[in-house]
C-alpha positions as CSV (number, residue, x, y, z in Angstrom):
1,M,116.6,108.2,98.8
2,S,114.5,111.5,97.9
3,E,111.3,113.4,98.1
4,I,108.7,113.0,95.0
5,K,106.5,116.0,94.5
6,I,103.5,116.1,92.0
7,E,101.9,119.5,90.9
8,R,98.7,119.8,89.2
9,I,99.4,116.2,87.3
10,K,96.9,115.2,85.0
11,K,96.7,112.4,82.2
12,T,94.1,112.3,79.7
13,F,93.4,109.5,76.9
14,D,91.6,111.2,74.2
15,D,88.3,112.4,75.9
16,F,88.9,109.9,78.9
17,V,90.3,111.7,82.0
18,A,92.4,109.0,83.7
19,V,93.9,111.3,86.4
20,E,92.5,114.5,87.2
21,E,94.7,117.3,88.3
22,S,96.3,116.1,91.6
23,D,99.0,117.4,94.1
24,L,101.0,115.1,96.5
25,T,104.2,115.2,98.3
26,I,105.8,111.9,99.3
27,N,108.3,112.4,102.0
28,N,111.9,111.3,101.7
29,G,111.9,107.6,103.1
30,E,108.6,107.5,103.5
31,F,106.4,104.5,102.6
32,F,103.3,105.8,100.7
33,V,100.5,103.8,99.4
34,L,98.7,104.9,96.5
35,L,95.2,102.8,97.2
36,G,91.8,102.6,95.3
37,P,89.5,100.3,92.9
38,S,90.4,99.0,89.7
39,G,90.5,101.8,87.0
40,C,90.9,104.8,89.9
41,G,94.2,106.0,88.1
42,K,96.6,104.7,90.6
43,T,98.6,102.8,88.2
44,T,98.7,105.3,85.9
45,T,99.8,107.9,88.8
46,L,102.7,105.5,89.5
47,R,103.7,105.2,85.6
48,M,104.0,109.0,85.4
49,I,106.3,109.2,88.5
50,A,108.3,106.6,86.8
51,G,108.6,107.9,83.5
52,L,106.6,105.2,81.8
53,E,103.6,107.5,81.0
54,L,104.0,111.4,80.0
55,P,101.5,113.6,82.0
56,T,99.1,115.9,79.8
57,S,99.9,118.6,82.3
58,G,101.3,119.4,85.8
59,K,104.9,118.9,87.1
60,I,107.0,115.9,88.8
61,L,109.5,116.8,90.9
62,L,112.2,113.9,92.2
63,D,114.7,115.4,94.7
64,N,113.8,118.9,93.6
65,E,114.7,118.4,90.1
66,D,112.0,118.6,87.4
67,V,111.9,115.0,85.6
68,T,108.2,115.8,84.2
69,F,109.5,114.9,80.7
70,L,112.4,112.8,81.2
71,R,113.0,109.2,80.0
72,A,112.5,106.3,82.8
73,S,116.0,105.5,82.2
74,Q,117.0,109.1,83.4
75,R,115.0,109.3,86.6
76,D,116.9,106.5,89.0
77,I,113.8,104.9,90.2
78,A,113.5,101.2,90.3
79,F,110.0,99.6,89.2
80,V,108.6,96.2,90.7
81,F,105.9,94.8,88.4
82,Q,103.1,92.7,89.6
83,L,104.4,89.6,87.4
84,F,108.0,90.0,88.2
85,A,109.6,91.1,85.0
86,L,112.7,88.8,85.0
87,Y,114.8,86.9,82.6
88,P,113.7,83.2,83.0
89,H,116.6,81.8,80.9
90,M,118.9,83.3,83.5
91,N,119.7,82.2,87.1
92,V,119.3,84.6,89.9
93,R,122.8,85.9,90.1
94,N,122.8,87.1,86.4
95,N,119.1,88.5,86.8
96,L,120.5,90.6,90.0
97,A,123.8,91.6,87.9
98,F,121.7,92.5,84.5
99,P,121.0,96.3,85.6
100,L,124.6,96.8,86.8
101,K,126.1,95.7,84.0
102,M,124.2,97.7,81.8
103,Q,125.6,100.6,84.0
104,K,129.1,99.3,83.4
105,F,129.6,98.7,87.2
106,S,132.7,96.8,87.6
107,K,132.6,93.0,88.3
108,D,134.1,93.5,92.1
109,E,131.2,96.0,92.5
110,I,128.5,93.9,91.1
111,N,129.6,90.9,93.4
112,T,129.9,93.2,96.1
113,R,126.2,94.3,95.9
114,I,124.6,91.1,94.7
115,N,126.1,89.6,97.9
116,E,124.6,92.1,100.0
117,V,121.3,92.1,98.4
118,A,120.8,88.1,98.5
119,N,121.9,88.5,102.1
120,L,119.2,91.0,103.1
121,L,116.5,89.1,101.0
122,R,117.6,85.7,102.2
123,I,117.9,84.5,98.9
124,D,121.8,83.7,98.9
125,H,121.3,80.0,98.6
126,L,119.3,80.5,95.2
127,L,122.0,82.5,93.5
128,S,122.8,79.5,91.0
129,S,119.3,78.9,90.4
130,K,117.1,79.1,87.3
131,V,114.3,81.6,88.3
132,S,112.1,79.6,86.0
133,G,112.0,77.0,89.0
134,L,111.4,79.2,91.6
135,A,108.3,79.5,93.7
136,G,106.1,82.5,93.5
137,G,107.4,84.1,96.9
138,D,111.1,83.3,95.7
139,R,110.6,85.1,92.4
140,Q,109.0,88.2,94.2
141,R,112.4,88.7,96.2
142,V,114.7,88.3,93.2
143,A,112.5,90.9,91.6
144,L,112.7,93.2,94.5
145,G,116.5,92.3,94.7
146,R,117.0,93.5,91.1
147,A,115.4,96.7,92.1
148,I,117.3,97.2,95.5
149,V,120.7,96.2,93.8
150,R,121.0,99.7,92.0
151,R,120.1,101.6,95.2
152,P,117.8,104.1,93.0
153,K,116.4,107.2,94.6
154,A,113.0,105.8,94.6
155,F,111.1,102.6,94.4
156,L,107.8,101.7,92.9
157,M,105.7,99.0,93.2
158,D,102.8,98.2,91.1
159,E,100.7,95.5,93.3
160,P,103.8,93.4,93.5
161,L,101.7,90.7,96.0
162,G,99.1,90.3,93.7
163,T,99.8,87.0,92.3
164,L,100.4,85.4,95.7
165,D,98.1,83.2,97.8
166,A,96.7,85.0,101.2
167,E,99.1,83.5,103.8
168,F,102.3,84.4,101.5
169,R,101.0,87.6,100.9
170,E,100.6,88.2,104.6
171,L,104.3,86.9,105.3
172,M,105.8,89.2,102.4
173,C,103.8,92.3,103.7
174,L,105.7,92.2,106.8
175,E,109.0,91.4,104.4
176,L,108.4,94.6,102.6
177,R,107.9,96.9,105.4
178,K,110.9,95.3,107.4
179,L,113.2,95.7,104.0
180,H,111.6,99.4,103.4
181,N,112.9,100.3,107.1
182,N,116.3,98.4,106.6
183,I,117.5,100.3,103.6
184,D,115.6,103.5,104.5
185,A,114.0,103.8,100.9
186,T,111.2,105.8,99.3
187,T,108.7,103.7,98.3
188,V,105.6,104.2,96.5
189,Y,103.3,101.2,96.5
190,V,99.8,100.8,94.5
191,T,97.3,98.3,95.9
192,H,93.5,97.7,95.6
193,D,93.8,96.0,99.0
194,Q,93.1,98.0,101.9
195,L,94.5,95.6,104.5
196,E,97.8,95.8,102.7
197,A,97.8,99.6,102.8
198,M,96.6,99.8,106.3
199,S,99.5,97.4,107.5
200,M,102.4,98.8,105.5
201,G,101.6,102.5,104.3
202,D,103.1,105.4,106.6
203,R,100.6,107.7,104.6
204,I,98.0,106.4,102.1
205,A,96.1,108.4,99.5
206,V,92.9,106.9,98.4
207,M,92.2,107.5,94.9
208,H,88.9,107.1,93.0
209,K,87.6,108.0,89.2
210,G,91.1,109.7,88.7
211,R,90.7,111.9,91.8
212,I,92.6,111.9,95.1
213,L,90.1,112.0,97.8
214,Q,92.1,112.1,100.8
215,H,95.8,111.5,102.1
216,G,97.3,110.9,105.4
217,K,98.2,108.6,108.0
218,P,96.0,105.2,108.1
219,K,94.5,105.9,111.4
220,D,93.4,109.6,110.5
221,I,91.8,108.3,107.1
222,Y,90.1,105.4,109.0
223,T,88.6,107.6,112.0
224,K,88.2,110.7,109.9
225,P,87.3,109.8,106.3
226,K,86.5,113.0,104.1
227,T,84.2,111.4,101.8
228,K,81.4,108.6,102.1
229,F,83.7,106.7,99.4
230,V,86.5,106.7,101.7
231,G,84.6,105.7,104.6
232,S,83.0,102.7,102.7
233,F,86.5,101.7,100.7
234,I,88.7,101.7,104.0
235,G,87.6,99.0,106.9
236,S,86.6,95.6,107.1
237,P,83.7,95.5,107.5
238,A,83.1,98.8,106.0
239,M,81.5,101.8,107.6
240,N,77.9,101.8,108.2
241,F,75.8,104.5,106.7
242,I,72.3,105.7,108.4
243,P,70.0,108.5,106.5
244,V,69.4,111.7,108.4
245,N,66.5,113.3,106.6
246,H,66.9,117.0,107.5
247,T,69.0,119.8,107.1
248,I,72.4,120.0,109.5
249,Q,72.9,123.4,111.4
250,K,76.2,124.9,112.6
251,N,76.9,123.3,116.0
252,Q,73.9,121.4,116.0
253,N,74.5,118.7,118.7
254,S,71.8,116.1,117.6
255,V,70.2,114.7,114.4
256,K,66.8,113.0,113.8
257,I,66.8,109.4,113.1
258,D,63.7,107.4,112.5
259,N,62.0,110.1,114.7
260,E,64.4,109.9,117.5
261,E,67.0,112.2,118.3
262,Y,70.7,111.1,118.7
263,A,73.6,113.1,119.9
264,V,76.3,114.1,117.7
265,P,79.4,116.1,118.0
266,K,79.1,119.8,117.9
267,S,81.6,120.4,114.5
268,F,79.5,120.4,111.6
269,Q,79.1,122.9,108.9
270,N,75.7,124.1,107.7
271,T,73.9,121.7,104.7
272,S,71.0,122.6,102.8
273,S,70.7,119.0,101.7
274,Q,67.7,117.1,103.0
275,N,69.3,113.6,102.7
276,N,72.6,113.8,104.6
277,V,74.0,110.5,105.9
278,L,75.4,109.4,109.3
279,G,78.6,107.3,109.0
280,V,79.6,105.0,111.8
281,R,82.1,102.4,112.1
282,P,81.0,98.6,113.1
283,E,83.2,98.6,116.4
284,K,81.3,101.9,117.3
285,M,77.9,100.6,117.0
286,F,76.2,98.6,119.7
287,L,73.1,96.6,120.9
288,S,70.6,98.8,122.9
289,D,68.1,97.8,125.4
290,N,66.4,101.4,125.1
291,K,66.3,103.9,122.2
292,G,67.6,102.3,118.8
293,I,67.2,101.5,115.4
294,P,64.8,98.1,115.3
295,G,66.5,95.5,113.4
296,E,66.7,91.8,112.7
297,V,69.7,89.5,113.0
298,Y,70.3,88.5,109.5
299,G,73.8,86.9,110.0
300,S,76.5,86.1,112.5
301,E,80.6,85.9,111.9
302,Y,82.6,84.6,114.6
303,L,85.9,85.8,114.9
304,G,87.6,84.2,118.2
305,T,87.6,87.1,120.7
306,R,84.5,89.0,118.6
307,K,81.8,88.6,116.6
308,I,80.3,90.4,113.6
309,L,76.3,90.5,113.4
310,T,74.5,91.5,110.6
311,I,71.3,93.4,111.2
312,Q,68.7,93.9,108.8
313,S,66.8,97.4,109.2
314,R,64.6,99.4,107.5
315,F,67.4,101.9,106.5
316,G,69.7,99.0,105.1
317,T,72.0,96.3,106.4
318,Y,74.7,97.2,109.1
319,K,77.7,95.4,110.5
320,I,78.3,95.6,114.2
321,R,81.2,94.3,116.6
322,V,80.0,92.3,119.4
323,S,81.9,90.2,122.1
324,N,82.0,86.5,121.3
325,D,79.8,85.7,124.3
326,V,76.9,87.5,123.0
327,N,74.5,84.8,121.5
328,L,71.5,85.7,119.4
329,K,69.7,83.5,117.0
330,I,69.1,84.3,113.2
331,G,66.0,86.4,113.1
332,A,66.3,87.8,116.4
333,N,64.8,91.2,117.0
334,V,67.1,93.8,118.2
335,K,67.8,97.5,118.5
336,I,71.1,99.0,117.4
337,S,72.7,102.7,118.4
338,F,76.1,103.9,118.0
339,D,78.8,106.1,120.3
340,S,77.9,109.4,119.2
341,D,81.6,111.1,119.6
342,S,82.9,109.0,116.7
343,A,79.9,109.5,114.2
344,I,80.5,111.3,110.8
345,I,78.1,113.0,108.9
346,F,78.4,113.3,104.8
347,D,76.5,115.9,102.9
348,G,73.6,114.2,100.9
349,Q,74.4,115.9,97.7
350,T,78.5,115.9,97.8
351,D,79.1,113.1,99.7
352,E,81.7,115.0,101.8
353,A,81.9,115.1,105.6
354,L,80.8,118.2,107.1
355,H,83.0,118.3,110.0
356,S,84.5,121.6,110.4
357,E,88.1,120.6,110.5
358,F,87.8,119.0,107.1
359,I,86.5,122.2,105.2
360,N,89.7,123.7,103.7
């Protein structure tokens, strides 16, 4: 398998910029996820890596070879589509054999590879079945098998679980990750589902409006989002945002919210904005008997060992995780506070985190 590197890659369609200049390195053997909402440029980026779209500018390197303007067939990359792209009139064996026949492999080699892949994906009992009669999960395994059987340098997957129901998607997430580990593949996976990304990815790149906003390990992106959008897109429930209506000075250790002082880490850069925002994860907020933001219980979701309370305050609606033994009626008045060490302050003008470790 191989390292994939994109350097200042850009894609435009007439006046529309689908992907702004981006730099990214996907390591050999890594499961890398491109994550973002519809229209953010993640699929276009994947298609440029595959050779299905040519970049407007920039460079793409595969195993240190410049493949920027090579055809897809010359890149030794396997692409798994959301809608399977199988031949319905063929049985499973012939679908798996098709790419090998096109590459003039011997009959013995074809049979050996098919048997290996069928055993790996547990579809050996389906080899004689027509794909048109298979369930969605089995079709997905066949589509994966047809990609794996070629033993390419990298696998590119464009929302391959998008058509499956929720229960089977969860199972296939585990299957895909296990498969990746077994074959030591370099995999680039596109999804809009942050739960898929967080559960499968070694690293994640969050995209929005054609830009890569942040890339890194799932834990780092969750705990240290570089922008307000990343904080809001990653996490379920999403990050809570509290307005801080004054400028932030370097090494300042407190902020004022609703005329009360709250401690924050001493790692902020200066900002001249008067409308900064403090971001806090739901599990880092709590009910307070003393100082806190006043609010009213708007909703309560029971999740087994925990509950998620929805609190309506004068600053907006916030969600907090609490123990399941917290019993509050809808409409109850409460105060909420937060763990100061986990707070992130975002610039009110740029939406970028003000922590010094984020400043390049």
